[in-house]
N, C-alpha and C positions, 0 to 999 in steps of 0.2 A: 481964699488963699490961706488965711490964718487957720481955718479949720483943717485945710490939707496939710499945712506945715505942722500943726499940732499932732497930726496922726503919724508923722514919720518916726519920731522917737519911739512911739508905742510899738510900731512894726519892728523896728530894730531891736527893741528890748525883748521882743518875743523870743529871740534866740533862733538858732539854725533849724530847730525842729519845725517852728511855725513858718519860717521862710521856705523850707523845702516843701511843706504842705501847701503853701500858697502857690508855689510854682506848679502844683498839680491840680489847682482848683479848676473846676469846670469839667473834670473828667474823673475816671476811676482812680482810686488811691491804691497803687500796687504795694506800698509798704504796709498798709492796713491789712491787705490780703495776706501778705507774708507773715504779719504778726498773728493773724488768725490761724495760719497753718502751723505756726510754732508757738501757740498760745501758752502751753504748759512751760516751755522753756523761758518765755518772757516773764511769766508770773513768778517763777521761783528764783530767777536770777537776782543776784545781789550786786552786780556791777555789769557794765557793758561788755567787759572781756568775756564773761561767762556766756553771754548771748553770742558773741563773736565765735567763741570756741564751738558752741553748738551748731551755728550756721556752717562753720568750717567742716564739722563732722558730717553734715548733710550735703556737702559738695558745693556750697556757696563760695565762690571765689571773688577776687577783686573785679574780674571782668563781669561777673554776675551783678556785683554791687553797682557797677557803672550803669546798668540798665535801670536801677532805681535812683539814678542821679547822685551817686555817692562815689567818692574817690577810692574807697577800699571797704573791706568787710567791717572793720572796726567803726568807721564813720556810720555805716548803715546800722550797726548794732547800737551805737549811741542814740540814734533817733528812735529805734525800737524800744530801748530801755526808757527813754524820756517820755514816750507816749503811753507807757503802761500805766493804767490807773492805780494809784497807791494811796494809802491813808496818810495821815499827818506825820507819822513816824515811819521813816524808811531806813533800811539798813545801808543806804549808800555811803554814809559817812564812815560807818564801821568797815565797809568793804575796802576803803583806802588804807586801812591799817593792816600791816602784814600779820598773819596769824602766828601764834606762838608755835614753835617747833614741838611736835608731839614725840614723845619717847616711845620706842618699841616696847610692846608689852612683854614682861619677863617670861610669861608662860609660852608665848609664841617663839621667843628666842630659844627657850628650852626645846621646843619641837624642832627647831632648826639645828640644834646640836645633837639630836638623837641619831641621825645617820652616821656621824663621825664616831659616836660612842659605840654603836653596834659594829661598825667596820673595824674599830680598834680591838673590840672583844673577839671578833671573828679571826682577825690576823693573829692575835695572841693564842687563840685556841688551835689554829693550824700549826703554830710553832711548838706547841706543847703536847700535841697528840700525834699519832701515827696509825697507819693501817685503816681499818674500817671506822674507827673513832674519828679520824680526820675527815672522812667522807661525811659523817653525820654532822660534825661541826660546820663544815662548809655549807651543807644544805640548810641547816637551821640558821646559820649566820646570813646566808643570802636572802632567805625569807624575811628575817628580821630587818635586814637593810632595805628591802623593797617596801615593807610596811612603814618603816621610819621615813623614807623619802616621800611616800604618798602623804603621810601625815604632815611633813614639813611643807609640802606644796599645797596642802588643802587650807591652811590657816596661816596668817601672818603676812609679812612683806613679800613672800614668794608666791602668795596666792593671787589668782586672777579675780577673785571676788565674784560679784554679780553683774559684771559688765554685760550690757545688752547691745552689742555692736552688730551692724548688719553684715560685716565681713567676718564675724566670728563663727567658726564651725569646728567640730572635733578634728584635731590635727592628726591623731594617731601616731605621734612621734615618740611615744615613750619606748617603744621597742627599739627604735634607732638609738636612743640614748643609752639603753642597756647594752646594745651591741657595741657602741663606742667605748663604754666602760669595760666591757668584757675584753675587747681588743687591747685596751690599755693594760690589762692584767696578763693576758695570755698571747696576744697577737705578735708582739715582737719576738718572743721565743719561738713561736710557730714559724714565723717568716725566716728567722735565722736558721732554724732546722731545715726548712724547705730548701733554702738556698744551698745548703750543704748536703742534700740528699735525704733528709729525714722527713718527718720525725720518726723516731724508733719506738715510741710508746705514747700512751695517754698521759695527760698531766696528773700528777699525784699531790699537788698542793705544796710542793717544796721548791725552794729556789735552785736546787742542784739536781733535779730530776731530769728525765729525758725531754720533758716539755716544761721548762721552769715557769713558776708563777712569779710575776713582778708585782709586789704589793704596794710599792711606794706611791705610784700615781693614783691608784684607786683609793687608798687610804687618805692621801692628801686631799683628793677631790671630795671625798665624803666629809672630811673634817671642814672643808671649805663651804659647806652649806650655810654655816653660821656667818662667815664673811659675806657670802652672797646675799643673805637676808639683810645684813647691815647695808650693803651697797644699794639694794633695792629700796630700802627705807630712806637712805640719803637722797636718792633720786626722786622718790615720791614727795618727800617733805620739802626738798629744795624747789621742786617744780611748783608745789602748792604756794610757797612763799613768793616765788617769782611771778606767779599768775596774779597774786594780789597786788604786786607792786608794778606790774607792766601796764603800759597804756596802749600798746599796739601788739598785734600778733607777731610782727617782725621783731619787736623788742623782746618778747617772750622767747621766740626761737633762738635769738642771739644769746640769751642768758642761759638757756637750757643745754645747749651743746657743750659748753665747758663743764657743766654739772654732770652730764653723761660721761664725759671723759674722766672726770674726777672719780666718779663711782666705779668705773671699770679699773682705773689705776689703783684705787683702794683695794679692790678685790684681788687683783693680780699681785700686788705687793704682799698681802697676807698669804696668798697661795704660795708664793715663792718661799716665804718663811716656813710654811707647813711642809713643803717638799723637802727643804733642807733638814728639818727636824726629823721627819719620817725616815729619810735616808740614813741619818746618823743613828737613829734608834734601831732600825732593822738591818743596818750594815749592808745596804744595797746601794748601787749607783743612783744618783739623782739625775734623772733625765728631765731637765727643766723645760726644754723646748716642747717635748710631747705633753707634759702636764699643763704648762701654761697655755698652749694653743687650744688644747681640749677644754680647759677651764674657761677660757675666753669665749669659745664657741658655745658652750652650755649656758654661760651667764647671759650672753646676748640673746640666745634663743629664749631663755626664760623671761628676760625683761620685755621682749617683744610680746611674748605670750601673756604676760601680766596685763599689758595695756591693750590686749585684744587683737594683736596682729599675729595670727597663727600660721598663715599660709607660707610666708617666706621661711620661717624657722623649720617647718616640716619639710619643705623642699630641700633646704641646705643640709639638714641632718640626714635626710635620705640619701642625698648625693655623697655625703662624707662616708656614711656606712657602706654604700655600694662601692666607692673607690677603694676603701680598705679591703673589702672582700675581693674585689677584682685584682688587687695587687697580689694577694696570697694565691688566689686561684690561677693567676697567670704564671706564677713560678711553678706551681704543681702541674699545670697543663703543658708547660714547656718540656716535660719529660716524654710527651708523646712524639712519635716520629714526625719530623718536619715542622714542629711547633716551637723550636728553641727560641725564635725571635720574640715570643710572648714574654719571656723573662728578662729581656735586655734592659728595659727602663728600670725595673726594680733592682736588678743586679747592679746596675750602675749607681743607683742611689745608695744601696746597702754597702757597696764597696767604698764609696766616698765618705759617707757620714753615718753608717750603721743602720740597723733595722728601724730605729726610732725616727729616722728621717721621713719615713713614709707617712705615719700618722701625723707627724709635725707639719709636713707639707700640706696634707689633706685638711687637717683641722685649722691650720693657719689660714689657708685660702678661704675656707668656709667662714671663719671668724671675721676676716676682712670684708667679705660680702655682707654679712649681717651687720657689721659696724657701719658700713655705708648706708645700709637700709635703715638702721636705727637712728643714725644722725638726721635722716630726713623725716622719718615718721614720728619719732619720739620728741622732736622739737615742735610738733604741733600742739597747740593748746587743747585741742579736742582729744588728744591721747591721754590727757591727765584729768579730764572731767568725768567723774563717775555719775551715773544716774542717781545714786543715793548719796552723793556728796553733800554734806550738810553746810557747805560754805554759803 
């Protein structure tokens, strides 16, 4: 009896890892098999939450953890982390300390500012030239803007990096983005002209031509690449710090959702100021609804793309571009005999709130859909763990 009593404290002192192992004695060890399946993840993890995030990314849920006799994924990850063979010095203690916030690299911020610089130079050139020279300025400026945007998205906070997610595939959404930006510049004027029986000519790059160019939203959105990079950086660094401080996946999700809202609010606040400044400088009306809804849609699509979720942004951007095209096509098709009903929805919107209400409604709806999707997906710890993360 004394020997048996003496063994009780030793069994209790062994901790939950040995107790859970003891419950499985006499049979196969499913946790060991799971550790072997995710051996690389367990060996490079510096805390249980990183293992939990990796398991979450591979589809392990709390219901799956119950089959391993654990209440949730984090409890299962704690056992896996504790059972990994380690040397005398482990980074576990350092993992409990929140990492210092990294500052964005100045060179990458410079890349993010290039689209705005080229867009501003192009708009200035269009205002200072006329005739064939204006056409050349527009062509060169558009090419420079495309290259600058590609450079800004290739490096820095707006880059998706080297994520290797199973659900990542080429989205092909860049053409939709350029369509949405092109509509912001020329679509309202075309729709207004179509409603009144036009257009009477092709766009000539001037705000008072037969098909006027609206430069304010495009210029403001190009300038907002830098605020978008800052918002993405705030989200990434904030999520990294919260991952180090969280003890459960649910705690991490609850901490990241307000962070996502703060990053979006930061971007929209700066975009509002940019729209106001551009409207004052160019002496054009400031259509805040159209610019802010399009900016929110593009930002959310990019944030999801950065973290490896490309399908939903591609679908929503495609739907938004198709809806804008269908609105204009419907007004033009209504001129055919017996097709007048096709223009009724657009005519009603334009009569009530102007032509800018169409892209504002379309992009606003798309932004709300992506916001709902982002609140669910970007609150997962697995969305913020990169394969090359040095944590």
